[in-house]
PyMOL Python script that loads the backbone (N, CA, C, O; Angstrom):
from pymol import cmd

cmd.read_pdbstr("""\
ATOM      1  N   LEU A   1     -10.432 -17.919  27.357  1.00  0.00           N
ATOM      2  CA  LEU A   1      -9.473 -17.690  26.290  1.00  0.00           C
ATOM      3  C   LEU A   1      -9.909 -18.378  25.012  1.00  0.00           C
ATOM      4  O   LEU A   1      -9.685 -17.861  23.917  1.00  0.00           O
ATOM      5  N   ASP A   2     -10.529 -19.534  25.143  1.00  0.00           N
ATOM      6  CA  ASP A   2     -11.048 -20.206  23.947  1.00  0.00           C
ATOM      7  C   ASP A   2     -12.105 -19.343  23.265  1.00  0.00           C
ATOM      8  O   ASP A   2     -12.051 -19.131  22.054  1.00  0.00           O
ATOM      9  N   ARG A   3     -13.063 -18.848  24.039  1.00  0.00           N
ATOM     10  CA  ARG A   3     -14.151 -18.053  23.464  1.00  0.00           C
ATOM     11  C   ARG A   3     -13.668 -16.730  22.898  1.00  0.00           C
ATOM     12  O   ARG A   3     -14.279 -16.200  21.969  1.00  0.00           O
ATOM     13  N   SER A   4     -12.580 -16.181  23.439  1.00  0.00           N
ATOM     14  CA  SER A   4     -12.077 -14.894  22.954  1.00  0.00           C
ATOM     15  C   SER A   4     -11.268 -15.041  21.673  1.00  0.00           C
ATOM     16  O   SER A   4     -10.965 -14.049  21.009  1.00  0.00           O
ATOM     17  N   GLY A   5     -10.917 -16.283  21.321  1.00  0.00           N
ATOM     18  CA  GLY A   5     -10.109 -16.502  20.129  1.00  0.00           C
ATOM     19  C   GLY A   5      -8.615 -16.419  20.387  1.00  0.00           C
ATOM     20  O   GLY A   5      -7.825 -16.470  19.445  1.00  0.00           O
ATOM     21  N   PHE A   6      -8.208 -16.290  21.660  1.00  0.00           N
ATOM     22  CA  PHE A   6      -6.782 -16.162  21.980  1.00  0.00           C
ATOM     23  C   PHE A   6      -6.020 -17.444  21.665  1.00  0.00           C
ATOM     24  O   PHE A   6      -4.880 -17.384  21.204  1.00  0.00           O
ATOM     25  N   LEU A   7      -6.624 -18.593  21.904  1.00  0.00           N
ATOM     26  CA  LEU A   7      -5.945 -19.879  21.714  1.00  0.00           C
ATOM     27  C   LEU A   7      -6.149 -20.376  20.282  1.00  0.00           C
ATOM     28  O   LEU A   7      -6.709 -21.448  20.053  1.00  0.00           O
ATOM     29  N   TYR A   8      -5.683 -19.576  19.334  1.00  0.00           N
ATOM     30  CA  TYR A   8      -5.843 -19.868  17.917  1.00  0.00           C
ATOM     31  C   TYR A   8      -4.479 -19.796  17.263  1.00  0.00           C
ATOM     32  O   TYR A   8      -3.726 -18.875  17.577  1.00  0.00           O
ATOM     33  N   PRO A   9      -4.124 -20.671  16.408  1.00  0.00           N
ATOM     34  CA  PRO A   9      -4.869 -21.765  15.808  1.00  0.00           C
ATOM     35  C   PRO A   9      -4.942 -22.980  16.736  1.00  0.00           C
ATOM     36  O   PRO A   9      -4.157 -23.108  17.675  1.00  0.00           O
ATOM     37  N   ALA A  10      -5.875 -23.845  16.462  1.00  0.00           N
ATOM     38  CA  ALA A  10      -6.166 -24.989  17.333  1.00  0.00           C
ATOM     39  C   ALA A  10      -4.958 -25.886  17.553  1.00  0.00           C
ATOM     40  O   ALA A  10      -4.797 -26.433  18.644  1.00  0.00           O
ATOM     41  N   GLU A  11      -4.107 -26.052  16.551  1.00  0.00           N
ATOM     42  CA  GLU A  11      -2.956 -26.946  16.722  1.00  0.00           C
ATOM     43  C   GLU A  11      -1.918 -26.386  17.697  1.00  0.00           C
ATOM     44  O   GLU A  11      -1.079 -27.139  18.193  1.00  0.00           O
ATOM     45  N   LYS A  12      -1.957 -25.088  17.979  1.00  0.00           N
ATOM     46  CA  LYS A  12      -1.025 -24.499  18.949  1.00  0.00           C
ATOM     47  C   LYS A  12      -1.609 -24.450  20.356  1.00  0.00           C
ATOM     48  O   LYS A  12      -0.888 -24.144  21.306  1.00  0.00           O
ATOM     49  N   ARG A  13      -2.900 -24.744  20.510  1.00  0.00           N
ATOM     50  CA  ARG A  13      -3.562 -24.632  21.803  1.00  0.00           C
ATOM     51  C   ARG A  13      -2.850 -25.386  22.926  1.00  0.00           C
ATOM     52  O   ARG A  13      -2.623 -24.797  23.983  1.00  0.00           O
ATOM     53  N   PRO A  14      -2.481 -26.675  22.749  1.00  0.00           N
ATOM     54  CA  PRO A  14      -1.836 -27.395  23.858  1.00  0.00           C
ATOM     55  C   PRO A  14      -0.554 -26.720  24.351  1.00  0.00           C
ATOM     56  O   PRO A  14      -0.345 -26.610  25.560  1.00  0.00           O
ATOM     57  N   SER A  15       0.294 -26.273  23.447  1.00  0.00           N
ATOM     58  CA  SER A  15       1.540 -25.635  23.885  1.00  0.00           C
ATOM     59  C   SER A  15       1.269 -24.263  24.495  1.00  0.00           C
ATOM     60  O   SER A  15       1.967 -23.860  25.426  1.00  0.00           O
ATOM     61  N   MET A  16       0.277 -23.542  23.993  1.00  0.00           N
ATOM     62  CA  MET A  16      -0.056 -22.240  24.563  1.00  0.00           C
ATOM     63  C   MET A  16      -0.581 -22.396  25.986  1.00  0.00           C
ATOM     64  O   MET A  16      -0.199 -21.636  26.876  1.00  0.00           O
ATOM     65  N   VAL A  17      -1.450 -23.370  26.203  1.00  0.00           N
ATOM     66  CA  VAL A  17      -1.983 -23.618  27.545  1.00  0.00           C
ATOM     67  C   VAL A  17      -0.850 -24.017  28.488  1.00  0.00           C
ATOM     68  O   VAL A  17      -0.795 -23.550  29.626  1.00  0.00           O
ATOM     69  N   ARG A  18       0.048 -24.875  28.023  1.00  0.00           N
ATOM     70  CA  ARG A  18       1.189 -25.299  28.844  1.00  0.00           C
ATOM     71  C   ARG A  18       2.065 -24.094  29.205  1.00  0.00           C
ATOM     72  O   ARG A  18       2.486 -23.963  30.354  1.00  0.00           O
ATOM     73  N   ASN A  19       2.340 -23.223  28.245  1.00  0.00           N
ATOM     74  CA  ASN A  19       3.169 -22.044  28.508  1.00  0.00           C
ATOM     75  C   ASN A  19       2.514 -21.114  29.523  1.00  0.00           C
ATOM     76  O   ASN A  19       3.190 -20.584  30.405  1.00  0.00           O
ATOM     77  N   ILE A  20       1.207 -20.912  29.404  1.00  0.00           N
ATOM     78  CA  ILE A  20       0.499 -20.060  30.363  1.00  0.00           C
ATOM     79  C   ILE A  20       0.572 -20.671  31.756  1.00  0.00           C
ATOM     80  O   ILE A  20       0.830 -19.964  32.731  1.00  0.00           O
ATOM     81  N   ARG A  21       0.347 -21.975  31.858  1.00  0.00           N
ATOM     82  CA  ARG A  21       0.422 -22.657  33.153  1.00  0.00           C
ATOM     83  C   ARG A  21       1.824 -22.517  33.751  1.00  0.00           C
ATOM     84  O   ARG A  21       1.963 -22.273  34.949  1.00  0.00           O
ATOM     85  N   ASN A  22       2.852 -22.668  32.934  1.00  0.00           N
ATOM     86  CA  ASN A  22       4.227 -22.568  33.418  1.00  0.00           C
ATOM     87  C   ASN A  22       4.554 -21.171  33.935  1.00  0.00           C
ATOM     88  O   ASN A  22       5.375 -21.028  34.842  1.00  0.00           O
ATOM     89  N   MET A  23       3.926 -20.139  33.372  1.00  0.00           N
ATOM     90  CA  MET A  23       4.178 -18.772  33.842  1.00  0.00           C
ATOM     91  C   MET A  23       3.783 -18.611  35.304  1.00  0.00           C
ATOM     92  O   MET A  23       4.386 -17.814  36.023  1.00  0.00           O
ATOM     93  N   PHE A  24       2.783 -19.354  35.749  1.00  0.00           N
ATOM     94  CA  PHE A  24       2.368 -19.272  37.148  1.00  0.00           C
ATOM     95  C   PHE A  24       3.372 -19.936  38.087  1.00  0.00           C
ATOM     96  O   PHE A  24       3.400 -19.620  39.277  1.00  0.00           O
ATOM     97  N   HIS A  25       4.188 -20.841  37.578  1.00  0.00           N
ATOM     98  CA  HIS A  25       5.109 -21.595  38.421  1.00  0.00           C
ATOM     99  C   HIS A  25       6.510 -20.992  38.479  1.00  0.00           C
ATOM    100  O   HIS A  25       7.307 -21.364  39.341  1.00  0.00           O
ATOM    101  N   ARG A  26       6.817 -20.077  37.582  1.00  0.00           N
ATOM    102  CA  ARG A  26       8.133 -19.437  37.598  1.00  0.00           C
ATOM    103  C   ARG A  26       8.113 -18.249  38.548  1.00  0.00           C
ATOM    104  O   ARG A  26       7.083 -17.603  38.739  1.00  0.00           O
ATOM    105  N   MET A  27       9.265 -17.976  39.137  1.00  0.00           N
ATOM    106  CA  MET A  27       9.363 -16.860  40.073  1.00  0.00           C
ATOM    107  C   MET A  27       9.322 -15.511  39.357  1.00  0.00           C
ATOM    108  O   MET A  27       8.538 -14.639  39.730  1.00  0.00           O
ATOM    109  N   GLY A  28      10.147 -15.336  38.349  1.00  0.00           N
ATOM    110  CA  GLY A  28      10.207 -14.051  37.659  1.00  0.00           C
ATOM    111  C   GLY A  28       9.540 -14.137  36.302  1.00  0.00           C
ATOM    112  O   GLY A  28       9.452 -15.209  35.703  1.00  0.00           O
ATOM    113  N   ALA A  29       9.074 -13.001  35.827  1.00  0.00           N
ATOM    114  CA  ALA A  29       8.426 -12.966  34.516  1.00  0.00           C
ATOM    115  C   ALA A  29       9.415 -12.442  33.476  1.00  0.00           C
ATOM    116  O   ALA A  29      10.099 -11.444  33.702  1.00  0.00           O
ATOM    117  N   SER A  30       9.479 -13.120  32.351  1.00  0.00           N
ATOM    118  CA  SER A  30      10.329 -12.662  31.253  1.00  0.00           C
ATOM    119  C   SER A  30       9.565 -11.614  30.439  1.00  0.00           C
ATOM    120  O   SER A  30       8.367 -11.408  30.633  1.00  0.00           O
ATOM    121  N   GLU A  31      10.282 -10.961  29.528  1.00  0.00           N
ATOM    122  CA  GLU A  31       9.616  -9.997  28.652  1.00  0.00           C
ATOM    123  C   GLU A  31       8.548 -10.694  27.811  1.00  0.00           C
ATOM    124  O   GLU A  31       7.485 -10.126  27.559  1.00  0.00           O
ATOM    125  N   GLN A  32       8.829 -11.921  27.378  1.00  0.00           N
ATOM    126  CA  GLN A  32       7.839 -12.673  26.602  1.00  0.00           C
ATOM    127  C   GLN A  32       6.603 -12.972  27.442  1.00  0.00           C
ATOM    128  O   GLN A  32       5.481 -12.910  26.938  1.00  0.00           O
ATOM    129  N   ASP A  33       6.801 -13.297  28.727  1.00  0.00           N
ATOM    130  CA  ASP A  33       5.660 -13.537  29.619  1.00  0.00           C
ATOM    131  C   ASP A  33       4.771 -12.298  29.696  1.00  0.00           C
ATOM    132  O   ASP A  33       3.546 -12.402  29.638  1.00  0.00           O
ATOM    133  N   ILE A  34       5.388 -11.139  29.826  1.00  0.00           N
ATOM    134  CA  ILE A  34       4.628  -9.890  29.928  1.00  0.00           C
ATOM    135  C   ILE A  34       3.847  -9.639  28.645  1.00  0.00           C
ATOM    136  O   ILE A  34       2.686  -9.234  28.695  1.00  0.00           O
ATOM    137  N   ARG A  35       4.477  -9.877  27.492  1.00  0.00           N
ATOM    138  CA  ARG A  35       3.774  -9.701  26.215  1.00  0.00           C
ATOM    139  C   ARG A  35       2.592 -10.667  26.112  1.00  0.00           C
ATOM    140  O   ARG A  35       1.524 -10.306  25.619  1.00  0.00           O
ATOM    141  N   THR A  36       2.798 -11.896  26.583  1.00  0.00           N
ATOM    142  CA  THR A  36       1.707 -12.877  26.559  1.00  0.00           C
ATOM    143  C   THR A  36       0.555 -12.423  27.440  1.00  0.00           C
ATOM    144  O   THR A  36      -0.600 -12.488  27.019  1.00  0.00           O
ATOM    145  N   TRP A  37       0.843 -11.963  28.656  1.00  0.00           N
ATOM    146  CA  TRP A  37      -0.217 -11.506  29.559  1.00  0.00           C
ATOM    147  C   TRP A  37      -0.957 -10.312  28.979  1.00  0.00           C
ATOM    148  O   TRP A  37      -2.175 -10.211  29.122  1.00  0.00           O
ATOM    149  N   ARG A  38      -0.231  -9.396  28.320  1.00  0.00           N
ATOM    150  CA  ARG A  38      -0.895  -8.254  27.675  1.00  0.00           C
ATOM    151  C   ARG A  38      -1.855  -8.745  26.597  1.00  0.00           C
ATOM    152  O   ARG A  38      -2.962  -8.224  26.459  1.00  0.00           O
ATOM    153  N   GLY A  39      -1.431  -9.746  25.835  1.00  0.00           N
ATOM    154  CA  GLY A  39      -2.294 -10.306  24.803  1.00  0.00           C
ATOM    155  C   GLY A  39      -3.525 -10.976  25.379  1.00  0.00           C
ATOM    156  O   GLY A  39      -4.620 -10.859  24.827  1.00  0.00           O
ATOM    157  N   ILE A  40      -3.347 -11.680  26.491  1.00  0.00           N
ATOM    158  CA  ILE A  40      -4.477 -12.338  27.155  1.00  0.00           C
ATOM    159  C   ILE A  40      -5.484 -11.299  27.629  1.00  0.00           C
ATOM    160  O   ILE A  40      -6.684 -11.432  27.390  1.00  0.00           O
ATOM    161  N   VAL A  41      -4.992 -10.268  28.299  1.00  0.00           N
ATOM    162  CA  VAL A  41      -5.888  -9.227  28.810  1.00  0.00           C
ATOM    163  C   VAL A  41      -6.602  -8.527  27.656  1.00  0.00           C
ATOM    164  O   VAL A  41      -7.802  -8.265  27.737  1.00  0.00           O
ATOM    165  N   ALA A  42      -5.876  -8.225  26.593  1.00  0.00           N
ATOM    166  CA  ALA A  42      -6.491  -7.567  25.434  1.00  0.00           C
ATOM    167  C   ALA A  42      -7.565  -8.455  24.811  1.00  0.00           C
ATOM    168  O   ALA A  42      -8.631  -7.971  24.429  1.00  0.00           O
ATOM    169  N   ALA A  43      -7.286  -9.752  24.707  1.00  0.00           N
ATOM    170  CA  ALA A  43      -8.260 -10.678  24.123  1.00  0.00           C
ATOM    171  C   ALA A  43      -9.520 -10.764  24.974  1.00  0.00           C
ATOM    172  O   ALA A  43     -10.625 -10.866  24.441  1.00  0.00           O
ATOM    173  N   LEU A  44      -9.362 -10.723  26.278  1.00  0.00           N
ATOM    174  CA  LEU A  44     -10.518 -10.813  27.167  1.00  0.00           C
ATOM    175  C   LEU A  44     -11.284  -9.495  27.244  1.00  0.00           C
ATOM    176  O   LEU A  44     -12.488  -9.499  27.504  1.00  0.00           O
ATOM    177  N   ALA A  45     -10.606  -8.369  27.023  1.00  0.00           N
ATOM    178  CA  ALA A  45     -11.239  -7.059  27.149  1.00  0.00           C
ATOM    179  C   ALA A  45     -12.010  -6.642  25.904  1.00  0.00           C
ATOM    180  O   ALA A  45     -12.978  -5.888  26.003  1.00  0.00           O
ATOM    181  N   ARG A  46     -11.596  -7.121  24.731  1.00  0.00           N
ATOM    182  CA  ARG A  46     -12.264  -6.675  23.495  1.00  0.00           C
ATOM    183  C   ARG A  46     -13.556  -7.459  23.282  1.00  0.00           C
ATOM    184  O   ARG A  46     -13.704  -8.590  23.746  1.00  0.00           O
ATOM    185  N   PRO A  47     -14.477  -6.831  22.575  1.00  0.00           N
ATOM    186  CA  PRO A  47     -15.723  -7.547  22.259  1.00  0.00           C
ATOM    187  C   PRO A  47     -15.414  -8.826  21.488  1.00  0.00           C
ATOM    188  O   PRO A  47     -14.493  -8.872  20.672  1.00  0.00           O
ATOM    189  N   SER A  48     -16.179  -9.834  21.756  1.00  0.00           N
ATOM    190  CA  SER A  48     -15.957 -11.139  21.135  1.00  0.00           C
ATOM    191  C   SER A  48     -16.127 -11.060  19.625  1.00  0.00           C
ATOM    192  O   SER A  48     -17.115 -10.519  19.130  1.00  0.00           O
ATOM    193  N   LYS A  49     -15.156 -11.603  18.896  1.00  0.00           N
ATOM    194  CA  LYS A  49     -15.223 -11.679  17.441  1.00  0.00           C
ATOM    195  C   LYS A  49     -16.018 -12.916  17.050  1.00  0.00           C
ATOM    196  O   LYS A  49     -16.382 -13.733  17.895  1.00  0.00           O
ATOM    197  N   ALA A  50     -16.275 -13.035  15.765  1.00  0.00           N
ATOM    198  CA  ALA A  50     -16.894 -14.269  15.258  1.00  0.00           C
ATOM    199  C   ALA A  50     -15.975 -15.426  15.605  1.00  0.00           C
ATOM    200  O   ALA A  50     -14.756 -15.319  15.464  1.00  0.00           O
ATOM    201  N   LYS A  51     -16.538 -16.501  16.046  1.00  0.00           N
ATOM    202  CA  LYS A  51     -15.733 -17.659  16.454  1.00  0.00           C
ATOM    203  C   LYS A  51     -14.995 -18.241  15.266  1.00  0.00           C
ATOM    204  O   LYS A  51     -15.552 -18.379  14.176  1.00  0.00           O
ATOM    205  N   ARG A  52     -13.743 -18.580  15.487  1.00  0.00           N
ATOM    206  CA  ARG A  52     -12.910 -19.136  14.416  1.00  0.00           C
ATOM    207  C   ARG A  52     -13.101 -20.617  14.312  1.00  0.00           C
ATOM    208  O   ARG A  52     -12.482 -21.261  13.465  1.00  0.00           O
TER     209      ARG A  52
END
""", "prot")
cmd.dss("prot")
cmd.show_as("cartoon", "prot")
cmd.util.cbc("prot")
cmd.orient("prot")
């Protein structure tokens, strides 16, 4: 996720990582969780952009 540019801007990285980790521990997925996972998959599937 770092290399794909998903965890940008850098000051939001800690909270983004924490939120992703928490999604694995919850039983049900919220609509926001689904949107986040779609963004993660899209970031990993697209060709790598210039590093930010």
